[in-house]
C-alpha positions as a Markdown table, in Angstrom:
| # | Residue | x | y | z |
|---|---|---|---|---|
| 1 | Met | -6.2 | -28.9 | -0.7 |
| 2 | Thr | -5.1 | -27.0 | -3.6 |
| 3 | Asp | -4.8 | -23.3 | -3.3 |
| 4 | Arg | -7.3 | -22.5 | -6.1 |
| 5 | Leu | -9.6 | -19.5 | -6.4 |
| 6 | Glu | -12.6 | -20.0 | -8.2 |
| 7 | Val | -15.2 | -17.1 | -8.6 |
| 8 | Asn | -18.3 | -18.3 | -10.1 |
| 9 | Gly | -20.8 | -16.1 | -11.9 |
| 10 | Ile | -20.6 | -13.3 | -9.7 |
| 11 | Ser | -22.5 | -10.0 | -9.8 |
| 12 | Thr | -22.3 | -7.0 | -7.7 |
| 13 | Gly | -22.7 | -3.1 | -7.8 |
| 14 | Tyr | -23.1 | 0.0 | -5.7 |
| 15 | Gly | -26.5 | 0.8 | -4.1 |
| 16 | Asp | -29.0 | 0.0 | -6.6 |
| 17 | Leu | -26.4 | 0.2 | -9.4 |
| 18 | Gln | -25.4 | -2.8 | -10.8 |
| 19 | Ala | -21.8 | -2.8 | -12.3 |
| 20 | Val | -21.1 | -6.5 | -13.2 |
| 21 | Trp | -23.1 | -9.5 | -14.3 |
| 22 | Asp | -22.1 | -13.2 | -14.2 |
| 23 | Ile | -18.3 | -12.9 | -14.0 |
| 24 | Ser | -16.3 | -16.0 | -13.7 |
| 25 | Val | -12.8 | -16.4 | -13.1 |
| 26 | Ser | -10.1 | -18.8 | -11.8 |
| 27 | Val | -6.5 | -19.1 | -10.8 |
| 28 | Gly | -4.3 | -21.4 | -9.1 |
| 29 | Pro | -0.9 | -22.2 | -7.9 |
| 30 | Gly | 1.8 | -20.6 | -10.5 |
| 31 | Glu | -0.8 | -19.7 | -12.8 |
| 32 | Ala | -1.5 | -16.1 | -14.1 |
| 33 | Thr | -5.2 | -15.0 | -15.1 |
| 34 | Val | -5.4 | -11.5 | -16.7 |
| 35 | Ile | -8.4 | -9.5 | -16.8 |
| 36 | Leu | -8.4 | -6.9 | -19.4 |
| 37 | Gly | -10.8 | -4.2 | -20.6 |
| 38 | Pro | -11.4 | -0.5 | -21.2 |
| 39 | Asn | -12.2 | 2.1 | -18.3 |
| 40 | Gly | -15.7 | 1.3 | -16.8 |
| 41 | Ala | -15.7 | -2.3 | -17.7 |
| 42 | Gly | -16.0 | -3.3 | -14.2 |
| 43 | Lys | -12.7 | -4.7 | -13.6 |
| 44 | Thr | -12.0 | -3.0 | -10.1 |
| 45 | Thr | -15.7 | -3.8 | -9.0 |
| 46 | Thr | -14.8 | -7.4 | -9.8 |
| 47 | Leu | -11.7 | -7.7 | -7.8 |
| 48 | Ser | -13.2 | -5.7 | -4.9 |
| 49 | Ala | -16.1 | -8.1 | -4.9 |
| 50 | Ile | -13.7 | -11.1 | -4.8 |
| 51 | Met | -11.8 | -9.8 | -2.0 |
| 52 | Gly | -15.0 | -8.9 | 0.1 |
| 53 | Leu | -15.0 | -5.3 | -0.3 |
| 54 | Leu | -18.0 | -5.3 | -1.8 |
| 55 | Pro | -21.2 | -7.7 | -1.2 |
| 56 | Leu | -22.3 | -10.2 | -3.7 |
| 57 | Trp | -25.6 | -10.1 | -5.3 |
| 58 | Lys | -25.2 | -13.4 | -6.9 |
| 59 | Gly | -22.6 | -16.4 | -7.4 |
| 60 | Ser | -19.8 | -17.3 | -5.3 |
| 61 | Val | -16.2 | -16.8 | -4.2 |
| 62 | Asn | -14.6 | -20.2 | -3.4 |
| 63 | Trp | -11.0 | -20.5 | -2.0 |
| 64 | Arg | -9.3 | -23.8 | -1.2 |
| 65 | Gly | -12.6 | -25.7 | -1.9 |
| 66 | Lys | -14.7 | -23.6 | 0.4 |
| 67 | Asn | -17.5 | -20.9 | -0.3 |
| 68 | Ile | -15.8 | -17.5 | 1.6 |
| 69 | Ser | -18.5 | -15.1 | 0.0 |
| 70 | Lys | -19.4 | -14.0 | 3.3 |
| 71 | Val | -16.0 | -13.9 | 4.8 |
| 72 | Pro | -14.6 | -10.2 | 5.9 |
| 73 | Ala | -11.7 | -8.9 | 3.6 |
| 74 | Phe | -9.4 | -8.9 | 6.3 |
| 75 | Lys | -9.8 | -12.6 | 7.1 |
| 76 | Arg | -9.3 | -13.3 | 3.3 |
| 77 | Ile | -6.0 | -11.7 | 3.6 |
| 78 | Gly | -5.2 | -14.0 | 6.6 |
| 79 | Met | -6.4 | -17.2 | 4.6 |
| 80 | Gly | -4.0 | -16.5 | 1.9 |
| 81 | Leu | -5.3 | -13.9 | -0.6 |
| 82 | Gly | -3.1 | -10.9 | -1.0 |
| 83 | Leu | -4.5 | -7.5 | -2.6 |
| 84 | Val | -2.9 | -4.6 | -4.4 |
| 85 | Gln | -5.7 | -1.8 | -4.8 |
| 86 | Glu | -5.2 | 0.6 | -7.7 |
| 87 | Gly | -3.5 | 3.8 | -6.8 |
| 88 | Lys | -0.6 | 3.0 | -4.6 |
| 89 | Lys | -2.3 | 2.4 | -1.2 |
| 90 | Ile | 0.2 | 3.1 | 1.2 |
| 91 | Phe | 0.7 | 5.2 | 4.1 |
| 92 | Arg | 2.4 | 8.1 | 2.8 |
| 93 | Gln | 3.9 | 9.9 | 6.2 |
| 94 | Arg | 5.0 | 6.6 | 7.5 |
| 95 | Thr | 8.7 | 5.4 | 6.7 |
| 96 | Val | 8.9 | 2.4 | 4.2 |
| 97 | Glu | 9.8 | -0.1 | 6.8 |
| 98 | Glu | 6.8 | 1.2 | 8.9 |
| 99 | Asn | 4.8 | 0.5 | 6.1 |
| 100 | Leu | 6.0 | -3.2 | 5.9 |
| 101 | Leu | 5.7 | -3.3 | 9.9 |
| 102 | Ile | 1.9 | -2.2 | 9.6 |
| 103 | Ala | 1.5 | -4.9 | 6.8 |
| 104 | Ser | 2.6 | -7.6 | 9.2 |
| 105 | Tyr | 0.6 | -6.3 | 12.2 |
| 106 | Tyr | -2.8 | -8.6 | 12.0 |
| 107 | Thr | -1.1 | -11.5 | 9.9 |
| 108 | Ile | 2.3 | -12.5 | 11.7 |
| 109 | Arg | 2.6 | -13.1 | 15.3 |
| 110 | Arg | 6.0 | -13.8 | 16.1 |
| 111 | Arg | 8.7 | -11.0 | 16.0 |
| 112 | Arg | 11.5 | -12.8 | 14.2 |
| 113 | Asp | 8.8 | -14.0 | 11.6 |
| 114 | Ile | 7.9 | -10.5 | 10.9 |
| 115 | Gly | 11.8 | -9.4 | 10.4 |
| 116 | Ala | 12.0 | -12.4 | 8.2 |
| 117 | Ala | 9.1 | -11.6 | 6.0 |
| 118 | Ile | 10.2 | -7.9 | 5.6 |
| 119 | Glu | 13.7 | -8.9 | 4.6 |
| 120 | Arg | 12.2 | -11.0 | 1.9 |
| 121 | Gln | 10.7 | -8.0 | 0.1 |
| 122 | Tyr | 14.1 | -6.0 | 0.6 |
| 123 | Val | 15.6 | -8.8 | -1.4 |
| 124 | Arg | 12.9 | -8.8 | -3.8 |
| 125 | Phe | 12.8 | -5.0 | -4.1 |
| 126 | Pro | 16.4 | -3.6 | -3.1 |
| 127 | Ile | 15.4 | -0.2 | -3.8 |
| 128 | Leu | 13.1 | -0.2 | -0.5 |
| 129 | Arg | 16.0 | -1.4 | 1.5 |
| 130 | Glu | 18.1 | 1.7 | 0.4 |
| 131 | Arg | 14.7 | 3.9 | 1.2 |
| 132 | Arg | 13.7 | 2.1 | 4.3 |
| 133 | Arg | 14.0 | 5.2 | 6.6 |
| 134 | Leu | 12.5 | 7.8 | 4.2 |
| 135 | Ala | 8.8 | 8.7 | 4.2 |
| 136 | Ala | 6.6 | 6.7 | 1.8 |
| 137 | Ser | 5.7 | 10.1 | 0.2 |
| 138 | Thr | 9.4 | 10.9 | -0.7 |
| 139 | Leu | 9.3 | 7.6 | -3.0 |
| 140 | Ser | 9.2 | 7.9 | -6.8 |
| 141 | Gly | 5.5 | 6.6 | -8.2 |
| 142 | Gly | 7.3 | 3.3 | -9.2 |
| 143 | Glu | 8.8 | 2.9 | -5.9 |
| 144 | Gln | 5.9 | 3.5 | -4.3 |
| 145 | Gln | 4.1 | 0.8 | -6.2 |
| 146 | Met | 6.6 | -1.6 | -5.1 |
| 147 | Leu | 6.2 | -0.7 | -1.6 |
| 148 | Ala | 2.2 | -1.5 | -2.3 |
| 149 | Ile | 3.1 | -5.0 | -3.6 |
| 150 | Ala | 5.8 | -5.6 | -0.9 |
| 151 | Gln | 3.1 | -4.7 | 1.7 |
| 152 | Ala | 0.7 | -7.1 | 0.1 |
| 153 | Leu | 3.4 | -9.7 | 0.1 |
| 154 | Ile | 4.4 | -9.6 | 3.6 |
| 155 | Pro | 1.7 | -12.4 | 4.9 |
| 156 | Ser | 3.2 | -14.5 | 1.9 |
| 157 | Pro | 0.0 | -15.0 | 0.0 |
| 158 | Ser | -0.7 | -18.0 | -1.9 |
| 159 | Val | -3.0 | -15.9 | -4.6 |
| 160 | Leu | -1.8 | -12.2 | -5.2 |
| 161 | Ile | -4.6 | -10.0 | -6.6 |
| 162 | Leu | -3.2 | -7.1 | -8.4 |
| 163 | Asp | -5.4 | -3.9 | -9.7 |
| 164 | Glu | -3.5 | -2.0 | -12.6 |
| 165 | Pro | -0.1 | -2.2 | -11.0 |
| 166 | Thr | 1.5 | -0.3 | -13.8 |
| 167 | Ala | -0.9 | 2.3 | -14.4 |
| 168 | Gly | 1.1 | 5.8 | -15.0 |
| 169 | Leu | 4.6 | 4.5 | -14.7 |
| 170 | Ala | 7.4 | 4.7 | -17.1 |
| 171 | Pro | 8.2 | 2.0 | -19.2 |
| 172 | Val | 11.4 | 0.8 | -17.4 |
| 173 | Ile | 9.3 | 0.6 | -14.1 |
| 174 | Val | 6.5 | -1.3 | -16.1 |
| 175 | Lys | 9.2 | -3.9 | -17.1 |
| 176 | Gln | 10.6 | -4.1 | -13.7 |
| 177 | Leu | 7.1 | -4.6 | -12.1 |
| 178 | Phe | 6.3 | -7.2 | -14.8 |
| 179 | Ala | 9.8 | -9.1 | -13.9 |
| 180 | Ala | 9.0 | -9.1 | -10.4 |
| 181 | Ile | 5.2 | -10.4 | -10.8 |
| 182 | Thr | 6.8 | -13.1 | -13.0 |
| 183 | Gln | 9.3 | -14.1 | -10.5 |
| 184 | Leu | 6.3 | -14.5 | -8.2 |
| 185 | Lys | 4.5 | -16.8 | -10.7 |
| 186 | Asn | 7.6 | -18.9 | -11.2 |
| 187 | Glu | 7.8 | -19.0 | -7.2 |
| 188 | Gly | 4.1 | -20.8 | -7.3 |
| 189 | Val | 2.0 | -17.9 | -6.5 |
| 190 | Gly | -1.4 | -17.5 | -8.1 |
| 191 | Ile | -1.6 | -14.3 | -10.1 |
| 192 | Leu | -4.8 | -12.4 | -10.8 |
| 193 | Leu | -4.1 | -9.2 | -12.5 |
| 194 | Val | -5.8 | -6.5 | -13.7 |
| 195 | Glu | -3.9 | -4.7 | -16.4 |
| 196 | Gln | -3.8 | -1.9 | -19.2 |
| 197 | Val | -0.7 | -3.0 | -21.0 |
| 198 | Val | -2.0 | -5.7 | -23.1 |
| 199 | His | 1.1 | -7.1 | -24.7 |
| 200 | Asp | 3.1 | -7.6 | -21.4 |
| 201 | Ala | -0.1 | -8.8 | -20.0 |
| 202 | Leu | -0.7 | -11.5 | -22.5 |
| 203 | Ala | 2.9 | -12.7 | -22.3 |
| 204 | Leu | 2.5 | -13.5 | -18.5 |
| 205 | Ala | -1.0 | -14.9 | -18.7 |
| 206 | Asp | -2.1 | -18.4 | -18.7 |
| 207 | Lys | -5.9 | -17.4 | -19.1 |
| 208 | Val | -7.3 | -14.2 | -20.4 |
| 209 | Val | -10.7 | -12.7 | -19.6 |
| 210 | Val | -11.8 | -9.4 | -21.4 |
| 211 | Leu | -14.7 | -7.3 | -19.5 |
| 212 | Asp | -16.9 | -4.7 | -21.3 |
| 213 | Val | -19.4 | -2.7 | -19.6 |
| 214 | Gly | -19.6 | -5.4 | -16.8 |
| 215 | His | -20.1 | -8.3 | -18.9 |
| 216 | Ser | -17.5 | -11.0 | -19.9 |
| 217 | Val | -16.8 | -10.7 | -23.5 |
| 218 | Tyr | -14.1 | -13.0 | -24.3 |
| 219 | Thr | -12.6 | -16.1 | -22.3 |
| 220 | Ala | -9.5 | -18.1 | -23.5 |
| 221 | Ala | -6.3 | -19.8 | -22.7 |
| 222 | Ala | -3.2 | -17.6 | -23.4 |
| 223 | Lys | -2.0 | -19.9 | -25.8 |
| 224 | Asp | -4.9 | -19.8 | -27.6 |
| 225 | Val | -4.8 | -16.1 | -28.3 |
| 226 | Val | -3.1 | -15.9 | -31.9 |
| 227 | Asp | -3.6 | -12.3 | -32.7 |
| 228 | Ala | -2.6 | -9.9 | -29.7 |
| 229 | Asn | -4.1 | -7.1 | -31.9 |
| 230 | Leu | -7.5 | -8.5 | -32.1 |
| 231 | Ile | -7.4 | -8.6 | -28.1 |
| 232 | Gln | -6.5 | -5.0 | -28.2 |
| 233 | Glu | -9.5 | -4.3 | -30.4 |
| 234 | Ile | -11.7 | -6.1 | -28.1 |
| 235 | Tyr | -10.0 | -4.1 | -25.0 |
| 236 | Phe | -10.7 | -0.5 | -26.8 |
| 237 | Gly | -14.1 | -1.6 | -28.5 |
| 238 | Gly | -15.7 | -4.7 | -26.8 |
| 239 | Thr | -17.2 | -5.8 | -29.8 |
| 240 | Lys | -18.6 | -9.3 | -30.2 |
| 241 | Gln | -17.3 | -9.5 | -33.6 |
| 242 | Ala | -13.7 | -9.0 | -32.3 |
| 243 | Ala | -14.3 | -11.3 | -29.5 |
| 244 | Ala | -15.5 | -14.1 | -32.2 |
| 245 | Glu | -12.4 | -13.2 | -34.4 |
| 246 | Ala | -10.0 | -13.8 | -31.1 |
| 247 | Gly | -11.5 | -17.4 | -31.0 |
| 248 | Gly | -12.6 | -16.8 | -27.3 |
| 249 | Ser | -15.9 | -18.3 | -25.8 |
């Protein structure tokens, strides 16, 4: 069965407040689907629903051909879906290596496999090896984000979901993170990415979805996006006219 994530027409919200309506996205091995949109567009809410952190009001989340809409979030991680949440969700008072050990606790059984999984992340992010005995709180913002991504990669997910991984980081760190994410894609990992750096995200993407006020206003294959500036206009304006000019559905 192909490691494909298919999200079909999902709607959800908080309490009685609906936040997203009828959102559909998909990503498979070695593909990158990028979700763009202004603040408040429903991007994080969409990812939370996909990972089971919010209940679905409508629609379905399908993984490897099976409906997992009612599967708890921690079990989705064990099934091959990884999540890097917005805001560098790490254990700040623990060392770098302790953070990686914690990430392995529920997902890797054999000690030798834990060591190998951590070593793979040290190879991917050499600075983490250098900092492995330091408290995570002492790391720079970029290093903390590398640690957050490394944590999510410990169980070797088939699809990695990232929520604005470059937010607030210096341009040189943004390039390093995009290089790491591109390498993951080249290794066959599916990437579902919420991002604000539009041009870099489009360079990575195979598919593009733009949200505004909880609705999908533009969907297209990245190769069909002929003008990134129009996507930027949709991103900041969310207008149907801009979406029509960009040529998406």
